[in-house]
N, C-alpha and C positions, 0 to 999 in steps of 0.2 A: 373707369372700371379697374377694379383691383388685379392683381396678379392672379389670385385663385380664381376668380371669374373669368378671367381671360382663357385661363387654362381649361376650364369647363367649356366656354365657348368652342374652343378649338376643338375638344372632343365631339362636341355634337355636330361641327362643321365637317370633321372627318369621317364621320360614320355616313352622313348623308352624301358626301361627294362619292365615298368608295361604294356606297350600296347601288348607285345608278346601273352598274353593269356586274351584279352580283346575282347569283341565286340563293335560293334559301338556305343550301348547305353550307354557304360561305358567310352567313349572317354572324354566327357565333365568333369567328376569327376576327371578323370586321370590327365587331363592337369591343371584345377584349382588347385588339390591338389598339383601339382607341382609348379606351379608358385606363389603360396602363399608365399612361401619363400624368393621370390623377390618383394612382395608388389603389385603383377600384377593378376588381373583377366581377362577372357577372355569369349565373347559371341560369338559364330560362326553362322553365317547367310550364307545359302546355295541358289544359285538363282535357281527359278523355270525353268522348261525345256522351258517354253515360254520366259524365260529371261526377265520378266517383274516385278518381286519382289524378294526381298531378305528374306528368311524365316528364323525364328529362329530354331536352332536344339533342344535347351532346351525349353521344355514348360514353359509359364509364362516369356518369355524375351521380353514381349511387342509385338507391332505391327510387319508387315513386310513392310520395307521401299520398296518404289518404285524405280526401277532402274531410270526412267526418274522422276526427281522432288525432290530427297531428296541428302544430303551429302554422305550418303552411297552409293547411286546410283550413284553419279558423281565420286567417288573412282572407282565403278565398270567399269562404262563406258569408264572412261579416264585412267584407270590404274594408279590412283594417291594415295598417303596418304593423308588422310584428318584429320585436328584436331578438335576436338568438344570440344568448350569452355565449361569451368564450373569446379566445384570442385567434385572430382578429376579431373584431365585432363585425355583425352581420345584420342585415335588413330583409326581411322578406316583404315584397310589395306586390299588389296586385297588378296585373298587366291586363289594362284596359284599352280596347281600340273604340274610343268613344265611351259608350257604357256597356259594351259588350265585354263580358269576363273571359278572356283567353287563357289565363292560368296565373302564376305567379313568378317573380324573379327574386333570386337570392343575390342580393348584392355584398360582396365581401368589402369591407372597407379597410383603408390602411390602419395599421397597427395602432397608431396615435390617435385616431380621429374617434370623435364623439357621436356615437349613434343617435343622440338627442338633439343634435346640432340643427335648427329649424332650416338653416341656410343650404347646409350639405342635403338635408331630407328632400329640398325642393330641386335641387340639381338632380338627384337620383330619380324623382318623380317624372322630371322631364324626360331624362333618360329612358325610362321605362315606357313612357309615353310613345317615344320616337321608336321603340323597339317594337311595340304592340303596331303601331302603322307599318312598319316595315313587314312584319310576320303578315299581315293581312294583305299586303300587297304582294309580296314574294310567292304566298301560296298558289296565286294564281298560275304560275311559271315552272311550278315542279310540285313533286308528291311527298317531300319529306315532312311538312307540317300537317298533312293528313294522314301521314302513316303514323305518325307518333300519337295521335289523337285516338287511334283505333285499337279496341283491345280485343277484337273480333272482327274476322271479313264481314264486309257488307254485301247484302244481296244485290243484283242488279238494280231492283227497284229502289232500294233505299240510296245506292249510288247516284241513280237519276235525280232523286227527290232532294238530297242535301245540296246538291250542285244548282237547284233552283231556287232554294228557299232565301231568304234574307237572314242577315244577322238575328240573333235570337233575342237581343236586345237593343233598343234604340231609344233616346231621350231628347226632347229639345226642353225650351224653356216653359212650355205649358202642357207636356204631356210625356206619357211615359208608356210604352208597350214592350212587352217580353212574352216570349213563348217557349215551350217545352213539349218534345215528343218523345215516346219510346213505342215498341223497341227500337232504339237507334239502329240496329244493324239489321233489322228487318222489316221497318215501316215501309208500307206499301200503298196504302190508299189515303192516309191523312196527309194534309198539307197546310200550310198558313202563307200569308202574304200581307204585306204593309207597306206604304209609303207615305211621306209627310212632305207637303208642297204647298206654297201659296196659301197657308192658313188653314189647311185642312189635313186631316190623319185620315187615310183610307186604310181599312184592315178586313180581312177575309179568312175565315177557316173553313177547311175542306175535308170531307170524309166520302172516299169513293167505295162502291160495292167490291167485296173481295179483300184478299189480301197478298195478292200477287203481282206480277209484273204489269198485267192488264189493268188492275186496280192503279198501280204507280203511273201508267200511261193516262188513265181517266183523269187522276188529279193533275198530272202535269199539263194536259189539255184545258182543264178548267182554270188552273191558274194563268196559264198563258193568256187565254180567251178573256179573262176579268182583265188581268194587267193590261192587254192590248187596248181594250174598249176605255180603261181608265185614263190610258196615254192618249187616247184619241179624244178625249174630252167627255166621254159618255157617261150616263148617268148609272145607278144602280139598276134598274129595270132592263136598260140597253145592255148592259154587262153581262145578265143573267141570260137574256135572249141569244147573245153571241155565243155563250158558253153552251147554251142549249144545241146550237147549230153544230158547232166545232165538237161535241162529244158525239151527237148523234150520228156523225160522219161513220163512226167506230161501229156502229150496232149494225147488227143483221138479223136473219133468221135465227142463227145460233148463238147469238150473244144481245145481250141488253144490258149496257152499263150506264150508269149515273153516278152522280155524285150530290149529298147534300152538302148545303153551305149555309153560311151566314156572309152576308157582305154589309160592310157598314161604312158611314163616313162621318167623322167628327169635326164638328167647326170648332176650331181651337179658340176662337175670339168668344162665342156665346155659349159654348158648351152643348147645342144641340147636337144629337146623335140621331143620324138617320140610317135604319137598317132594314134590309131584306132578308127574309128567311126563305131559304129553299128547302124545305123538309128536314131541318136540323134542329137538335135540340135548343131550346130558347136560352139566349144568354142570362146571366146572373146579374143584377145589378147590387153592388154594394156601397153603403154610404156610412160612414163613421165606424167601419170596422164590423158592420152587421148586414146580413141580406135584407134588402128592402123589396125587392120583387124579381120575377122571372119577366124578361121581355119576349112576353108571348104573343105578339101581335099575329093575326092571319097568316099563313104561310102559302107559298107558292109551290109547285111540284118541283121536286129535285132537278138539278141542271142535267140537262141530257133527254128530259122527259118533255119538254115543251110543246112538242107535236102533238102530245096527247091531252093538251088542255091544262087547266089549273094554273094557269099564270097570270091569273087576274090581280092577284095580292099586290098592292101598292107598298112602297116602302113606309115603314112607321117612324115616329119621330119621338124622342125620350130627352127631355130637359135635364141635363146633369148639373150638379152642383160641385163646386171646386172641391176636389179631394175624393170623387166619386171614382169607383173602379168598376169595369165590366167585364166580368169573367167568362169569356167563350170556352166551350168544350167540346169534345166528340163523345159519343156514346160509349167508346172504350174505356172511357173513365168511370162512368156513372155505372154501366153494366158490367163493370169488371167483377168475376165471381172468385171467391175463395174456393179452395179444395172442396170445403163443406157446402159449397153452395151459396155462401152468403154474398149478396150484392155489395159493392163498394158504396153506391148510392151518392144520391145528388146531397142529401143532408150531411153526409161525412165528408163530401169535397167542400161544402160551405162551410162545416165547422173548422175544418183544418186551414182554410183561406182566413177565417176570422181569427184563429188563434195564432197564426204566423204574422198577421199584420199586427195584432196586439202586441206582440212579442218585440215589434219595431223591424223586422226583418226587411231587407231590400227585396223588391218585387221578384226579381229573377230567383233569388234564394226561395222564397216562398213556392214558387212553381216548381223547383227542383225538389223540394221536399215532398210536395204532393205527388209527383210522378213516381217518387221513389216509395212513397206509401202505397200507391195503387201496383208498385212491383211487390212490395212485400205481401200484400193482399192476396196475390196471386203466385206466392212463392218464387218469385222471379220469374214467371213465365207468362206472358201476358197472350190472352186469346185472341185479341184484337189491339189494333194501333190505339194508343191513348195520346191525344194531344189537349194542350191547354195554351191559351193566349189572354193575358190580362192588359187591358188598356186602362189607364188612368188619367183623368182630367186635373192637372195639378200645377201649382206653380212653386211647391215645396218639396214633393216626393222625389225629386230629381237628385235632392241632397244626400240620400241615403245610397247612392250608385256611385259615391267616391269617398275614398278615404280622409281621413283627417291627417295630413302631412305634419 
């Protein structure tokens, strides 16, 4: 191992060692204390929950670059390494926890360093990956990283749901799943879930009645019940039945709550998708960048209303082809109305998805742009929660989720 490699190895080792007993507010000092030995300094920027700006974690690190319209934002949107001209040279690198976009890191190199040096870029990429894992870990022990990502106060329902939801993006060697939801600060009744284990991907999308804390609690119960059933080895029908029972406990003479949902399981070897629709808008099957069909199999009643009957629908099966995408959505997307009353509509949703896929955008960026289009359609004020989840059966789509170093 060369002297230069040994120096970087010592940097990584020191960061790991010192981070064991540190909070999130100490991470910046630990990282820059270690990287000083190789002539590098790091500024960490986290994307806000609306995915509109990149905010510095360290106070005094300047303004928050816009995701749309800045070099740092371009790196975030396109998952690219961006070189910032000047002295000393700087690299902007995407901060990824796995494939989850957390933000960007501005890495200031030594004055005589070559920002195009492949070996140096590799070390910086490893450094940024280590930082991402530490941010993800340390955010469970303090509030700093949560506060950096908020540009507005969250409602109690939103606070609850954001703590229950899995990361917005995950990928493995045979699939990609990504989700987006708005309004991030007032989301109440929408939610999503996924898990990937033992050759299967399980996904779910929920939309509870109402837009208040009661709706958030209904979605939380639905998510917990279906997650409990999945972890207990139960199937889709049994998961829906357990959610019926759990939600109905909250119902009484003065309140009847329920949640529409789609529960699905994808066999990652064969591409067979099994799904059960509980009164929800049908998912859209996309193939070769075009809509093929709606997955509109017979539906059962929404979760929480099973005691009323209408639970006889069985899971349907759809055979996917490599590269197929399934787009799940709540009615807050397609039924969004502009100030003059025009619906956003399914055609517009599908058209935007097709357009962004044709442009080669990563799946998370496709959903970010669609959600922002829904916001713009309603002049920035949604009347209902709007949630999207995109599931892709692929062995190549993952490549778009990483920068070329």
